[in-house]
C-alpha positions in Angstrom: -54.1 -52.7 -10.5 -56.0 -53.0 -13.7 -54.5 -52.2 -17.2 -55.5 -48.6 -17.0 -54.0 -47.9 -13.7 -50.7 -49.8 -14.6 -50.4 -47.6 -17.9 -51.6 -44.3 -15.7 -48.8 -44.9 -12.7 -46.0 -46.7 -15.2 -43.5 -43.9 -14.6 -43.8 -44.8 -11.0 -43.8 -48.4 -11.3 -40.6 -48.2 -13.8 -38.9 -46.7 -10.2 -37.1 -49.4 -8.2 -38.3 -47.7 -5.0 -41.8 -47.6 -6.1 -42.6 -50.4 -8.4 -46.2 -52.3 -8.4 -46.1 -52.9 -4.7 -45.4 -49.1 -3.9 -47.9 -48.0 -6.1 -50.5 -50.3 -4.9 -49.6 -49.2 -1.2 -50.5 -45.8 -2.5 -54.0 -46.3 -4.1 -54.5 -48.2 -0.6 -53.4 -45.0 1.8 -55.1 -42.4 3.2 -53.7 -38.6 3.4 -55.2 -36.2 5.5 -54.5 -32.6 4.3 -54.9 -29.7 6.4 -55.0 -26.6 4.3 -56.2 -25.9 0.9 -54.3 -22.7 0.1 -50.9 -21.9 -0.9 -49.0 -25.0 0.2 -52.0 -27.4 0.3 -52.7 -26.6 -3.4 -49.5 -28.5 -4.6 -49.9 -31.2 -2.1 -53.4 -32.0 -3.1 -52.6 -31.8 -6.9 -49.5 -34.1 -6.5 -51.0 -36.5 -4.2 -54.1 -36.9 -6.2 -51.9 -37.3 -9.7 -49.6 -39.8 -7.8 -52.8 -42.0 -7.2 -53.1 -41.7 -3.4 -56.3 -43.4 -3.2 -58.0 -41.3 -0.3 -57.5 -37.7 0.6 -59.1 -35.7 3.1 -58.5 -32.0 2.4 -59.7 -29.7 5.6 -60.3 -26.0 4.9 -63.0 -23.5 6.5 -62.1 -20.4 4.0 -63.3 -19.5 0.5 -61.4 -19.0 -2.5 -60.5 -15.0 -2.9 -59.1 -13.3 -5.8 -56.0 -12.5 -4.0 -55.4 -16.3 -3.5 -55.0 -16.7 -7.2 -51.4 -15.4 -7.5 -50.2 -18.6 -5.8 -52.8 -20.9 -5.0 -52.8 -23.1 -8.1 -55.4 -25.3 -7.1 -58.2 -22.8 -7.5 -59.5 -20.3 -10.4 -61.7 -17.5 -11.4 -64.2 -19.3 -11.5 -64.6 -20.8 -8.3 -64.0 -17.4 -6.3 -66.2 -17.6 -3.6 -66.5 -21.5 -3.3 -65.0 -23.3 -0.1 -61.7 -24.0 -1.0 -61.9 -27.6 -0.1 -64.6 -28.3 -2.7 -62.4 -26.1 -5.2 -59.5 -27.8 -4.8 -61.4 -31.5 -5.1 -62.7 -30.5 -8.7 -59.1 -29.7 -9.6 -57.7 -32.8 -8.2 -60.4 -34.9 -9.9 -59.7 -32.7 -12.9 -56.6 -34.9 -12.7 -57.3 -38.3 -11.6 -61.0 -38.8 -10.7 -60.3 -42.0 -9.2 -59.1 -40.7 -6.5 -61.5 -40.4 -3.3 -61.6 -36.6 -1.9 -63.6 -36.0 1.2 -63.8 -32.5 1.8 -64.3 -31.0 5.5 -65.4 -27.1 5.4 -65.0 -26.1 8.9 -61.8 -25.4 11.1 -59.4 -27.9 12.1 -60.2 -28.1 15.9 -59.1 -30.5 18.4 -62.5 -32.5 18.2 -62.4 -33.0 14.4 -58.5 -33.8 14.4 -58.8 -36.3 17.2 -61.8 -37.7 14.7 -59.7 -37.5 11.5 -56.0 -38.1 12.2 -56.6 -41.8 13.7 -58.1 -42.6 10.0 -54.8 -41.6 7.9 -51.2 -42.7 7.4 -49.6 -39.8 7.1 -50.8 -35.9 7.9 -49.7 -32.8 6.0 -49.9 -29.5 7.7 -50.4 -26.8 5.2 -51.8 -24.4 7.5 -50.4 -20.4 8.1 -51.5 -20.1 11.9 -49.5 -21.5 14.9 -52.4 -22.4 16.8 -53.7 -24.7 14.1 -50.4 -25.8 13.8 -50.2 -26.9 17.5 -53.6 -28.5 17.3 -52.4 -30.6 14.2 -49.1 -31.5 16.2 -50.6 -32.6 19.4 -53.1 -34.8 17.5 -50.4 -36.5 15.4 -48.6 -37.1 18.8 -51.4 -38.6 20.5 -52.2 -41.0 17.8 -48.7 -41.5 16.3 -49.5 -40.4 13.0 -46.3 -38.9 10.6 -46.5 -35.3 10.3 -44.9 -33.2 7.3 -45.0 -29.7 8.1 -44.3 -26.9 5.9 -44.3 -23.0 5.9 -43.9 -20.3 3.6 -43.6 -16.5 4.0 -42.1 -13.9 2.0 -39.2 -15.6 0.4 -38.9 -17.9 3.2 -39.8 -21.5 3.5 -39.4 -24.5 6.1 -39.9 -28.1 5.8 -39.6 -31.1 8.1 -41.1 -34.4 8.9 -42.5 -35.3 12.8 -42.8 -38.8 13.2 -44.2 -39.7 16.6 -43.4 -43.4 16.1 -39.8 -42.7 15.9 -38.4 -42.4 19.8 -35.6 -40.2 18.7 -37.9 -37.8 16.8 -38.9 -34.5 17.8 -42.5 -33.3 17.4 -43.3 -29.7 16.1 -43.6 -28.4 19.4 -40.3 -29.1 20.7 -38.7 -26.9 17.8 -41.7 -24.1 18.1 -43.1 -24.0 21.4 -46.6 -23.0 22.1 -45.6 -20.0 23.6 -48.0 -17.3 24.5 -47.8 -13.8 22.6 -45.8 -15.3 19.8 -46.5 -13.1 17.0 -47.9 -14.3 13.9 -46.5 -14.0 10.3 -49.0 -14.0 7.6 -48.8 -13.6 3.9 -52.0 -11.2 3.8 -49.4 -8.6 5.6 -46.1 -9.7 4.7 -46.6 -11.0 1.4 -45.2 -14.4 -0.3 -43.1 -15.1 -3.4 -45.8 -17.2 -5.5 -43.5 -20.0 -6.6 -42.1 -20.7 -2.9 -45.5 -22.1 -1.9 -45.1 -24.5 -5.0 -41.7 -25.7 -4.0 -42.3 -26.1 -0.2 -45.8 -27.8 -1.0 -44.1 -30.1 -3.7 -41.6 -31.2 -1.4 -44.3 -31.8 1.3 -45.9 -34.0 -0.9 -42.8 -36.0 -2.0 -42.2 -36.8 2.0 -45.6 -38.0 2.3 -45.5 -40.3 -0.8 -42.1 -41.7 0.5 -43.6 -42.6 4.1 -46.8 -44.0 2.1 -45.0 -46.3 0.1 -42.4 -47.3 3.1 -39.4 -45.5 1.8 -39.5 -43.5 4.9 -38.1 -39.8 5.2 -34.9 -38.6 6.2 -36.3 -35.4 7.0 -37.2 -36.6 10.5 -35.0 -34.7 13.1 -33.8 -32.0 10.4 -35.5 -28.8 9.5 -34.7 -27.5 6.1 -34.9 -23.9 5.4 -35.1 -22.4 2.0 -34.1 -18.9 1.0 -35.8 -18.2 -2.3 -33.9 -15.0 -3.0 -30.9 -16.9 -3.7 -32.4 -20.6 -4.1 -29.9 -21.6 -0.8 -30.7 -24.5 1.8 -29.9 -24.6 5.3 -30.5 -27.5 7.5 -30.4 -27.7 11.1 -30.5 -31.0 12.8 -33.1 -31.5 15.4 -33.7 -33.4 18.5 -36.6 -34.3 20.5 -36.8 -32.1 24.3 -37.2 -34.5 27.1 -39.3 -31.2 28.5 -41.5 -30.8 25.7 -45.0 -30.1 26.9 -46.4 -32.5 24.2 -44.2 -35.4 23.6 -41.7 -35.0 26.5 -40.9 -37.8 28.7 -42.5 -35.7 31.9 -46.0 -36.1 29.8 
């Protein structure tokens, strides 16, 4: 690190758990963020501010006025622009040294197979089950840890799935890819604006801990947040031997 970086990241370097080595690990790291909306906005901004050297941001959508109630990486001037490009502008306004690669297409299996192996951590900030399952399959296949968050109405969820850990479940162990599962989206059910910030910020925290070598204690645990009473509920998770994605039979 140069003198400017030592100054910029000094509050990280003061932490025993981070230090110079941890910050250098962040500067050399690559994080893949799928989704630049409500969850992806705080994720992208915090990863950039923390100095993650390379961040690939995938989102096929454009900024809409209805997004601005909660998607803090965007503003009125960028309505109509691709969300990934808009978030890149916000990230570089905070930290111009971070390399931000944008992909303005839907995260399908082919794209994920190309991108996931290049990253040290993947953050799922999407809002539909089909994409979530595609991301999970790619992370299991390439053994890359997945930080998964979700938020709808006043309810949030967060967990870390790490295929490198023999005891860790994958996303499909917990939420099987069942045909006919009803989608719940904020466009029809609404979402409390700060909730996506709370969940997204925790996603960023878990990703940073993974990148500096601290690991994540959320592997095998599902945190559920009730935003009405600000109450957390935790469920212990185990790998499903019959899982169609990570089970021993597959």
